[in-house]
N, C-alpha and C positions, 0 to 999 in steps of 0.2 A: 428786243425779244421776237424778233422774225422768223424762227425756228419754231416757233409757239402755235401750237392751233388754238382756233378761236375760243372766247372769253362765254362761258357759259355759269352764269348765278356766280359770279366771282370768283370761278375756280377756272384754272386752265388743265385742261385732258392733257397729258404727256404719255408716251409711252412708260416712262417710268413710275407715273401714277398706275397706270394697269398696272404695270409690274409687281408693285407695291399690295393694290386690290389684292390682285392672285396669290402674292405670299401671304396675307393675311389670310384668305380663305385656305389654303392648303394647311395654315396652321390649326384652323377650327376645325378639318377634316382629321387631321392626326391628333389633336384631342380626343374628338370623339373615338377615332379608332384605339386610343389609349385606355378611354374608359374602361375597356374589359378587362383590363388589367388595374384596375382602381384598388381592387382589394387588396392588392400583391405591396407587401411594404415597399416604401419608397417612389411608387409612381404616383401617389396624389401629389407630390412637391413635384415630380416631371408635368403635369396635368398643369397645376397653376403656370408652371415657366411656359407651356405653350399657349396659355391666355394671355397672359405677358406679353409674348412677342408680338401676338395677334393683334392685341390692342396698340402695340407700338407700331406695327407695320399699317393699320389703318389709320389711327392717328396723323405717323406720320404724311401718311399719302394724302390724306386731305390738307395737310400743312405747307406740303410741296406745293399743293396743284391751286391755294390761295394767293390770290391776287394782292390785297392790302394786307398791312402788316399786324392790323389786330385777330383778325380772323386767324392767322400763322401764331402766334403768338398762344391765342386759346388753343389751337389743336396742340401746341408743344407741350402747354401746359399738361392736357391731360394724358401725352404719351409717355408721360414719368409713371403712371403705374406699369406701364411696363419696363421702362429703363431701371427701377427700383427693387418692386419685385420680382423680377425676370433672374438677374443674380443672386439673389435671397433664397431663391426656390432652388436655383441650383445648385446652391450651397448645402443645402437639406438635403436635396437628392444624392450628392458626393458621400454628407456623412452617413447616408442608412445605406449606400452601396458599399460602405465601407466599414459598416457593424460599430459603429461609433455612435451605440442608442444613448450614451449617457449628455451627449451633444443636442441628442435628440427628445429630451425631456420637455414639456409641455411648457414649463418656464421659461425655455431657453427661445421654443420657435416662437411663442408671443413677444419674446423682447425683441428677435430679429425683425418680424413683420413691422413691431412698434419703432424701430429706429426706421426701417426703409419709411412708413407712413410718415415720420416728422421730415424727412427728407422729401416730401413729398411737396409739401407744405410749404416749401424754401419758393419753388417759383409761382407757386399762387397768392403769395403773400408779397413779392419781387415789389409792386407799386410802390410798396410800403419802407423799403429797406435798401432797395436796389444792390443788393449782396450776393444774387445769383445771378442775376446779367445785370451787369453794370451799362450795357446799350447794346440794341439789335438794331439791323436793318434787312433790307432784300437787294439782294446781285440782281442787275439788272439783266444779266447775261442768261443765269440759270433761274431763276426764281427761287432761289434757295435762300434761307435765312443766315445771315451772318450774324453773328453774336462774339459779343466781349464779353467774357466769362468773370464772374467776381468770386470771393473767397467760399460763399456757402455753395458754388457747384463745384471747388476743387474738393470739398470735403465731401459731399455727395458723390463725388465720380471715386473719390479715395475709397469710400465705404464699398462700393458696387466694384472697386478694382479688386479690394481685398476678399470678398465674398466670392468673385469668379478665380485668381488666383487661390484662393483657399481649395474650394472644390477641385480643380483643377490639381493639384497635389495631391488630397483624398485619390483621385481616380489614378495620378501616376505610382504612388505608392501602394496601391490596389494591385497593381502589373506586376509587381517583382514579388508577391506575396502567391498570386495564384497560380495553376499548372500551364503548360501550354495551351490546352485548349480555352480555357476562359483568355488567355491573355489576347488571343485576337478580340475578343468582344471589347476589354478593356481598351487595345490600343484604337479600338475604333472610337471608342466615346472619347479617349482622352484628345485624339485628332480632332474631333468633330467641336469639342469641349474649348478648342484655342479659338476657332472662328469666330465668336463673339467677341472677344477679346481682343482680336488682332482686326476687325472692322471698325469697334468703337475707336483705337487707338490713332488708325488712319483718319477717320473724321474728325477726333479731337484734336489732333495734332498735325493736321491740315497736309496728311500723307496722301488723300483723294487722289485717284487716278480722275474725277469727275468731280472737281470742286465744288462746295456745297453740299454734296450729296450722301447722306448717312448712311451707309449701307450694314449697318448694326443690325436693322430690325432683321434682313435677309440673313444674317448671321447667324442671328438666332431661331428662324424657322427652318434653313438649312440644318443647323443641328437637331433639331426637332425633328426632321424628316429623315437624317441618318439614323438616329437613333431607335426610330420605328422602325426602320430596315433590319437595324440592329438587333431587335425583338422578334421581328415577323423570321426572320433566317437562322439566328443564333438562339432563340426562346431564350434571352438572356434574362428577364424577368422570373423565369421557369425554374432556372437551376443557382443561376448564381448572382450574385452571394447571398439571397434569402434564402433558401434552402439549408446555407451552410449556417446561417445564422439560427434557424429554429431548431437545427438538428448537431450539426458539429460544434457548434457552443455549448447546448444543452447535453450533450451527451454525457454521462458517466464514465465511460471508456475512456482513457486516455490515448489521443490520437496524435499523431507524427507523420507529418510528409516529407520524402526525400528524394530528392531529382537525383537525376541518371548520374552526376557528380559528386553525389554521394554530399550534397548540402541540404540542410534543412529547411524545407519551404515555407512549411506552416505548421502549426499544432495547435488544438484546442486549450480551452482553460484547465480541464482536464489535467491534461503533460503537464501545464504550469505550473499548475500545484506542485505534482509529483518529482518534479525537475528542480522547482525553485528555481530558475534562472530569469532573468528578466529581457522580456523581448529582444530587446536592439540587441543581447549578447547572443541570440542564439541564432536568430534568422539569419540565412545565409552562411552560417559555420559550418565545419565539416562535421557530420554526425561523429564521426571517429573521436573529435576534441570536445565533444559533449559527453559522450557516453564512453571514454576510453576501455573499461573494463568489459565492455560488451563488442569490443572489434572484431573479435574471429568470428559471433554472431554475425554482426553486422555483413561483412563479407559474404557470408551463406546467405542471407537474406537478399541480397542486390544480386546473388547467382542463380538464386532460385524461384520461380512464378510462384509457389504458393508456400509458405513457411510457416509453422508453428510450435512453439515450446511454453513450457514454465519457466519464469525465469524471478528473481526474488530480488528484493532492493529493502534496504534498512531506512525507516521513516517512522519518526520520533522515539527511534531508541527500540523499534521493534522490527521485524523482521515480517514483510510483507509478501505475499505472492502476485503473480500477474500472470493470465495467459496468452505469450504474446504471438499474433497472427501477422502474417504478410502478405499484402495482394499486392498485384502488378496496375498499376496507372495507366489509361493509355491516352492519347489525346485524339481530337476528332478526327485524325486519319488512320486509328487505331496505332499509333507508333506508340512503343515502350517510353514513357514518362518518367517515370521516377515510382518509388513504392509506398504503400498505405500501411502505416504500421500501428496496429491497436492493441494496447496493453487493457487487458479486463483483469481487474480485481478479483482473485479467486482464492482470496487467503481465508476465508471463514469455510469455502469449501476442503483445501489443504487440512486447515487445522479441523476440519469436524473427522476429515478421512483418518487424519492421523489420531484422533479422540478413538474413532471406531476401531483402528490399528490396535490400538492402546488396551482397547477394553478386549480385543480378540486375544490381544496375547496375553491378557490377566487373566481371560476366563481359562486359556488353555493350561496357563499355572496353577489355577485353581484346581483344575480338573487333575493334573497331576500331583498335587498338593492331597487330593481326595485318594488319589489311588495310592498314593503312597499310604496316605492314613490307613486305607483299606488294609495292605500288606501289611504295616505295624499291626493293626486288630489280630489278622491272622497269623501273624508270630506271635502275638500275645495268646492268642488262645492256645499254642502249641507249649509257652515255655511259659512265660509268668502265671497262669491261671493253673497250668500244674503244679508250680510250687506253693502259689494259695493253698490249693485243696492239700495239698503235703501238708502243708502247716498248720491249716486249719482241723484238718483232721487229726493231727497230733493232739490240738487243744481238746478236741471232742474225746478225743479215745482217754487222755488223763483226766478230763471230767468224769467222762465213767467210770475210770477205776474208782476214782475216788470216792464217786457215789456208791458202787457196789462194795469194796473193800475197805470204808472208811473206819468201820471199830476194828478191824485186826491188823492197819497199819501203822507202822512207828512213825514217829514222828521225824525220823532220817529218810523215810520212803515218802513221806508226804512232802517233804519241803526238795525232794529231788522232782518228785512229778510237779512242783508248783514251779520250778527253774524252768521245767521243759516248756509249762503252759507259756511263761513271760520271754522265755528266748523264739517260740514260735509266735507269739504276740509283737514283739519288737520286732522280727522280721516281716509280719506282714504289714506293720503299720511303716517299716524302711521302703516295701515295697510301693505301697501307697502313695509315700511321701513323693516317691520317684515318680511314679506314673503322673501325677498333681506337678510338679515341677516341668515335665516333658509337655504337659500340655498347656501348662501356663506360658510357656516357652514358643509356644508354635501361635499363641493368641495375643500373648503381649507385643503392642508398639512402646517402647522408650527412648532417651533421648542419651545419647553417649555424653560421658563426660571425662575427665584428667582422673585416673582411677590411683591410690595409692596402695600399690600393690604388696608392700610389705605389712601392713593391715589385713588385707584380703587374706593373705596368707596364714596369719597369726589368727583369725579369726575362725578360720577353717582346721586348723590343730587344733585349737581348744575345744573342737564340737568333736576330734577324734582324740583327744586326749586318753582316754580308758583304751582305745585302741593302739594307741601308740606306746601307753605303759605294758598291757598286757601281753604288746608283742616286744618287750624291750626295741623299738626302733631308735635308730639314729637316723635323725635328720639335720643337716650343715644347711645352713640359710647363705645368703651373699651379705656384703656389706652393706651394700647399696641396690636399688632398684630405680629402673629407669620410668620415668611416665608414659603411659599410655593411655588411650582412649578404651572405653568399654562402658561396662554397666558392674557395680559393684556386687550388687544381690549374685548376679548370675555365675559372673566370673568366683566367686566363693563354693559356688557350686561344681564347679570345674575342676579348682583343687582339690576340694575334698573328695571328688570322685579320682583324680590325680592320684592324689597321697594314701588313698584310701587302697588301691589296686597295687601303689607300691611297695606297700606294707603287706599285702596277699600275696603276691608274687613275686617279692622280693629271696634275699637270701635269706638264713636262721643266722644270727639276727640281722632283719632287716638294717643297711646302709643306704640312706638316701640321699641322694646331692638336690638341690632347685640353685636354678640360676638363670641368667637370662642374657640374651645377645643384641645386640641393634644392627639389623640390615643397611645396606646400602642402598635400599627402596625407603629410607624412612619408615621404618615398620620396627617391631621388637617381637624378639624369639623368647618366649619365655618356657623353660625346662623342666623333666623332672626327671632323674636317673635314679633306677636302682641297682641291686645287686644279685637280681635272681640269675633264671638257668639263659634267659632272652628269647628269641621268640622265633619260629620259623617264616619263610617268606610264605607258606600257606596261610599261618597263623595272624601275619600281618594283614591281608587281604579280607581276614575276617573282622580284623577290628574295627569299631566305630558303626558296626551295624547292630541295629534295634535288636535286642534279646538274642544277642551271641554272649557265650560266655567262653574262657578256656581254662585248661587247667583244672578241671573239675574235680580231679582228686586231689586237690592242694585245698582251694577255696571255694566255697558255696557261693552262689549268687543268681541275678537271676538275669543278667547281661544289659541292665537299662544304664549303666552308668555312663559309657563310651557314647552309647547313643545319645546321653544329654546333652555329653561335653558338646560332639559336632552338630547338634541343633542351635545350640547357643552363640557357636562360633561363626556359623552361618547367619544370625541377626546381627551379629558384632561386625559382619563384612572380616571375620579373621578365616583362619586355615587352623587345621589342626594334622597332626602325625602322627609317626614314631618311628623310631631308628632302632634298627638289632643287628648283630652278626650272630648270633643263636650260638654265643660260646657263654658256657656256665661260667658264674661269676662276674661276667660282664656286664648280666642284664641288659635293660630296655632304657629308650630315653624317649619319654614322652613329652609332646610339644605342642605351643599354639603359637599363633602368629595375631597381634593386633597392631593397628596404626597408632603412628606415634604421636603425640599433641601437638 
């Protein structure tokens, strides 16, 4: 021990002793430096790390300087507060840094420190079991303590190594998840986190250049100092990853980070819910492979600095819409480091816009419908009202004649006037019924069903049996009828108008043929052909217009029939039309088309 300084109260003051004291003081200073960040998540664990490292440095300094074995062992026992709590604090810090908050629940934190406390009891109770240290002694050349370790020591060291290695792995994993700017911070943290593990391995396994001296406290303190520099220079705790935890993780918008090689670097929980892919299957993968349908858009995103568009995605069987925007990410040197892609759910807004558009269209249709109604009413005032006025006038005149000449009129004259009144009243009722039918077709909503067209035609002919008989009309019906979709009550009105018009405008006597054809587009064309003089092109253009009647010399009418037919077909998603070559005797063919069953 010739190289040692004089003994002062059982301690030898050496440069290494002073170096350990200085290291412990630096650790205390670093602790107070970090206190201003104490409200930042994760820093509280680093504060524990710094205190543990300082305790280890101070206690080891006095253990190394003590001259008797009992004093050395006493200080060694207290050093385990730093030896065990330091790795636990480092592990908890790494969990917080890598956002693994599930393992930072209070119950787990208590469990970690409880296990550490249990291991501290091993050296303090060694005199009873000798399972932590089997034996120990003082190296006369270095004044260092030489230990022969027992199984409890190796269990404790296994726990400490697992904590340190797990923390290092957490930090290393974080390095591959963050962008270039943050990689610098994480790389420095990773390198410094290797120092305590390296120093302890050198001591425990006798790889030390200075035999018997434990460099681990210095490595812990050096790590703390470098982290303090990291905080000061790069403001690690100001931005990464704690701001990310508070903002990136909880944002409702889906966020995707893509590097310059179009590899997925990171994404938040909202994006994970959107794409429903496990983390391990997406990080590092090409964005083209994860989103094959968006290849062209992704290429444009990577080429344009700022990009925005609307995209759709089927989620749970429903189409959802997202406002996609892309921004360029820059590293610490302002170099292009990738793209930040944000998907904001705008489904409600899009659907609201669609509803507004639909409402607007419905309003326009309603306005057009009202305009048509006004036009109809205007036409009604010029035609139907005139006809009603004439028929009602005839009834009033006949009633006046009866009243003034009742006593002088013969029975035959009275019957003739009565027939005139009856005919006028019947026509008035017919016009009224047709107007009511037209109104009901406009307002009524029906459900289309399969129609037995043969029954419908027979009902219409039954209602026209007197007209058919009086005109000696011949009606030729088909042997079979195809099925179609429609509404029987309305189709009966269609056939009623078609058959009555065929009788009115047909030949003398009328010969009418009814039939149907199945069209290639899965629709049915029903038609009725008369043997009249036919229609000119000008007449065809006027047909199916409300209150238009043709051939007023041959047949009286008010022009409502074909307008009713057209309105019914519009409501049934069908079509109406007429075919005629204007050749006498060949007549015209009126038809309507309905969808098949």
